[in-house]
C-alpha positions as CSV (number, residue, x, y, z in Angstrom):
1,M,113.0,84.8,100.2
2,S,115.0,81.6,99.8
3,R,114.6,79.0,97.1
4,I,111.5,76.8,97.5
5,T,112.4,73.6,99.4
6,Q,109.1,72.5,100.9
7,A,108.6,70.1,98.0
8,G,111.7,68.3,99.1
9,I,113.4,68.4,95.7
10,T,115.5,71.2,94.2
11,P,115.3,71.9,90.4
12,H,118.7,70.3,89.9
13,E,117.6,67.1,91.8
14,L,114.4,67.0,89.8
15,D,116.3,67.1,86.5
16,G,118.1,63.9,87.7
17,L,114.9,62.2,88.6
18,V,113.2,63.0,85.3
19,D,115.7,60.9,83.4
20,G,115.7,60.0,79.7
21,D,113.1,57.3,80.0
22,R,110.7,59.3,82.1
23,W,111.1,62.4,79.9
24,R,110.3,60.3,76.9
25,L,107.2,58.9,78.5
26,W,106.1,62.5,79.4
27,R,106.6,63.6,75.8
28,H,104.7,60.6,74.4
29,A,101.8,61.3,76.8
30,E,101.9,65.1,76.1
31,P,102.9,66.1,72.6
32,A,103.2,69.7,73.7
33,L,106.5,68.7,75.4
34,V,108.1,67.4,72.3
35,E,109.6,70.9,71.5
36,F,111.5,70.9,74.8
37,G,114.7,68.9,75.3
38,S,114.5,68.9,79.1
39,L,112.8,70.4,82.1
40,G,115.6,73.0,82.1
41,A,114.4,74.2,78.7
42,I,110.9,74.7,80.1
43,R,112.3,76.8,83.0
44,Q,113.8,79.1,80.5
45,A,110.6,79.5,78.5
46,R,108.3,82.5,78.7
47,G,105.0,83.7,77.3
48,E,102.9,81.3,75.2
49,T,105.6,78.8,75.0
50,E,105.8,78.5,78.8
51,D,102.0,78.4,79.0
52,R,101.8,75.4,76.6
53,A,104.4,73.5,78.7
54,L,102.7,74.3,81.9
55,G,99.4,73.0,80.5
56,A,101.1,69.7,79.6
57,L,102.8,69.3,83.0
58,L,99.5,70.1,84.8
59,R,97.7,67.4,82.9
60,L,100.5,64.9,83.9
61,A,100.3,66.1,87.5
62,D,96.5,65.9,87.9
63,A,95.6,63.5,90.7
64,R,92.7,62.2,88.7
65,G,94.7,61.7,85.5
66,Y,98.3,60.6,85.1
67,D,98.9,61.4,88.8
68,D,102.6,62.1,88.4
69,Q,103.8,63.9,91.4
70,L,107.2,64.7,89.8
71,A,105.3,66.6,87.2
72,A,103.5,68.5,90.0
73,V,106.9,69.4,91.5
74,A,108.1,70.6,88.1
75,V,105.1,73.0,88.0
76,L,105.7,74.1,91.5
77,H,109.3,75.1,90.6
78,Q,108.0,76.9,87.5
79,L,105.6,78.9,89.6
80,G,108.2,79.8,92.3
81,G,107.9,83.5,91.5
82,S,104.1,83.3,92.1
83,V,104.7,81.5,95.4
84,R,106.9,84.3,96.6
85,T,104.6,87.0,95.4
86,I,101.7,85.5,97.4
87,A,103.9,84.9,100.4
88,R,105.0,88.6,100.4
89,H,101.4,89.6,100.1
90,F,100.3,87.8,103.3
91,W,103.4,87.6,105.4
92,H,102.0,89.8,108.1
93,L,99.0,87.5,108.6
94,S,101.0,84.4,109.4
95,D,102.6,83.4,112.7
96,G,104.6,80.6,111.1
97,D,106.2,79.8,107.8
98,I,104.1,81.7,105.2
99,E,106.0,80.1,102.3
100,S,104.9,76.6,103.5
101,I,101.3,77.7,103.6
102,V,101.5,79.2,100.1
103,V,103.3,76.1,98.7
104,G,100.5,74.0,100.1
105,A,97.8,76.1,98.5
106,V,99.6,76.1,95.1
107,W,100.2,72.3,95.4
108,E,96.5,71.7,95.9
109,Q,95.7,73.8,92.8
110,I,98.2,71.9,90.8
111,R,96.9,68.5,91.8
112,C,93.3,69.2,90.8
113,Y,93.9,71.7,88.1
114,A,93.2,69.6,85.0
115,Q,89.6,69.0,86.1
116,H,88.9,72.6,85.1
117,A,90.0,72.0,81.5
118,R,91.8,75.3,81.3
119,R,93.4,75.9,77.9
120,C,95.5,79.0,78.5
121,H,96.9,81.4,81.1
122,H,97.6,78.5,83.5
123,A,100.0,80.4,85.8
124,S,97.6,83.2,86.2
125,V,94.7,80.9,87.1
126,I,96.7,79.0,89.6
127,H,98.1,82.2,91.1
128,H,94.5,83.6,91.5
129,N,93.0,80.5,93.0
130,A,96.0,79.9,95.4
131,R,95.9,83.5,96.5
132,K,92.2,83.1,97.3
133,S,92.9,80.0,99.3
134,V,95.6,81.6,101.3
135,R,93.5,84.6,102.0
136,A,90.7,82.5,103.3
137,I,93.1,80.7,105.6
138,L,95.0,83.7,107.0
139,L,92.8,86.8,106.7
140,P,91.4,87.5,110.2
141,D,87.7,88.3,110.9
142,T,87.3,92.1,110.6
143,S,83.7,92.2,111.6
144,R,84.7,93.7,115.0
145,T,86.5,96.6,113.4
146,R,83.2,97.6,111.7
147,G,84.9,98.0,108.4
148,R,87.7,100.2,109.7
149,R,91.1,99.7,108.1
150,V,93.8,98.1,110.2
151,V,97.4,98.8,109.4
152,L,99.8,96.0,110.5
153,L,103.5,96.4,111.2
154,S,106.1,93.6,111.3
155,P,107.1,93.1,115.0
156,Q,110.7,92.5,113.8
157,S,110.8,95.9,112.1
158,W,112.7,98.8,113.8
159,V,109.7,100.9,112.9
160,F,107.5,98.8,115.1
161,E,109.9,99.2,118.1
162,A,110.1,103.0,117.6
163,V,106.3,103.4,117.4
164,A,105.9,101.2,120.5
165,E,108.4,103.1,122.5
166,Q,106.9,106.6,122.0
167,P,104.0,108.3,120.4
168,P,104.1,108.7,116.6
169,E,103.8,112.5,116.7
170,S,107.1,112.7,118.7
171,L,109.0,110.9,115.9
172,P,109.9,113.2,113.0
173,L,110.7,111.5,109.7
174,D,114.3,112.6,110.1
175,N,114.7,109.9,112.8
176,F,114.3,107.2,110.1
177,D,116.4,106.2,107.1
178,S,115.1,106.3,103.6
179,R,113.8,102.7,103.5
180,E,112.0,103.2,106.8
181,Q,110.5,106.4,105.6
182,L,109.2,104.6,102.5
183,E,107.7,101.9,104.7
184,I,106.0,104.5,106.9
185,F,104.6,106.3,103.8
186,L,103.2,103.1,102.2
187,R,101.5,102.1,105.5
188,W,100.1,105.5,105.9
189,A,98.8,105.4,102.3
190,S,97.2,102.0,102.9
191,G,95.7,103.1,106.2
192,H,94.1,106.2,104.6
193,G,92.7,104.3,101.6
194,V,95.1,105.9,99.1
195,V,96.2,102.4,97.8
196,E,94.8,98.9,98.3
197,H,96.7,95.9,99.6
198,D,97.0,94.6,96.0
199,D,98.7,97.8,94.9
200,L,101.4,97.5,97.6
201,A,101.9,93.8,96.7
202,L,102.4,94.8,93.0
203,L,105.1,97.3,93.9
204,S,106.8,95.0,96.4
205,G,106.8,92.2,93.8
206,L,108.4,94.3,91.1
207,L,111.1,95.7,93.5
208,D,111.9,92.2,94.8
209,L,112.3,90.8,91.2
210,D,114.9,93.5,90.6
211,R,116.7,92.9,93.9
212,R,117.1,89.2,92.9
213,N,118.4,90.0,89.4
214,A,122.2,90.6,89.6
215,E,122.3,91.8,86.1
216,I,120.3,94.9,86.9
217,P,122.7,97.8,88.0
218,K,121.7,99.8,91.0
219,W,120.9,102.9,89.0
220,L,118.1,101.1,87.3
221,R,116.3,100.0,90.5
222,G,113.9,102.9,90.6
223,A,110.2,102.0,90.2
224,C,111.3,98.8,88.5
225,S,113.2,97.5,85.5
226,T,111.7,96.3,82.2
227,A,112.9,92.8,83.1
228,A,110.9,92.8,86.3
229,V,107.8,93.9,84.5
230,E,108.2,91.2,81.8
231,R,108.8,88.5,84.5
232,M,105.7,89.5,86.5
233,A,103.6,89.6,83.4
234,S,104.7,86.1,82.5
235,E,103.9,84.8,86.1
236,R,100.5,86.4,86.0
237,G,99.7,85.4,82.4
238,V,99.1,89.0,81.3
239,C,100.8,91.4,78.9
240,A,103.6,93.7,80.1
241,K,101.5,96.8,79.3
242,S,98.9,95.7,81.9
243,I,101.7,95.6,84.5
244,Y,103.0,98.9,83.4
245,R,99.6,100.5,83.6
246,A,98.9,99.0,87.0
247,R,102.2,100.2,88.3
248,D,101.8,103.7,87.0
249,R,98.3,104.0,88.5
250,V,99.7,103.1,91.9
251,L,102.6,105.5,91.6
252,T,100.3,108.3,90.5
253,K,98.1,107.7,93.6
254,L,101.2,107.8,95.9
255,R,102.6,110.9,94.2
256,D,99.3,112.8,94.6
257,A,99.0,111.8,98.3
258,A,102.6,112.7,99.2
259,P,102.0,116.4,100.1
260,L,99.1,115.4,102.5
261,F,101.4,112.7,104.0
262,L,104.1,115.3,104.6
263,D,101.7,117.8,106.2
264,E,100.4,115.2,108.6
265,V,103.6,113.3,109.5
266,A,106.6,115.4,108.7
């Protein structure tokens, strides 16, 4: 997914707008920013250090407080990974630009966030609330399905075209390449209740973080790299062990279900 542009300002352009005078005003209003020399330094921060900076920027961005929209844009850039994770989670429910919808939801959370007087885990709170907002907007009414699970395929996927052209039972797995086989397996697992939608979003997010990291050699791109786990943990405001445990639980479920999948589909 491309760099966030819906805010109309790239990180580089924002650095130019938050010049010396404005940055000094921000640091005077929010002492937590004193340890940072620039917005670029905040973008490099992780863990508790990043959390403190986000808290300060969120107070500056609050529409009922300092009402500084440039600070809100700075927070939006800082939460770019969270925006992409939510967008991947709900891409199949949107007929339009899913990233624009997610950016709007995150922006809304940023502009009213300081009212809630949160003291920590700011990225995690915004991620959770924005995800709930997007879900309420996009998730279709499932009452007519009487609780039955519906598995959705992207209409642009070759898998969709193949399934539409002939019955699934006439398509052995050998007709698909490895990536398409994985997609079929994951959708089968979701449709049979082996994994939840959040499980698939977790794996997808970890894999995407590795794909966007040019420093990770191909042979490390298995379940995921340590760098991907640490980045996701930072975005969600949790420890890396929590991400590792969640990932391992999903992989165990998929590993246990693989023989049944092969019996039914292969």
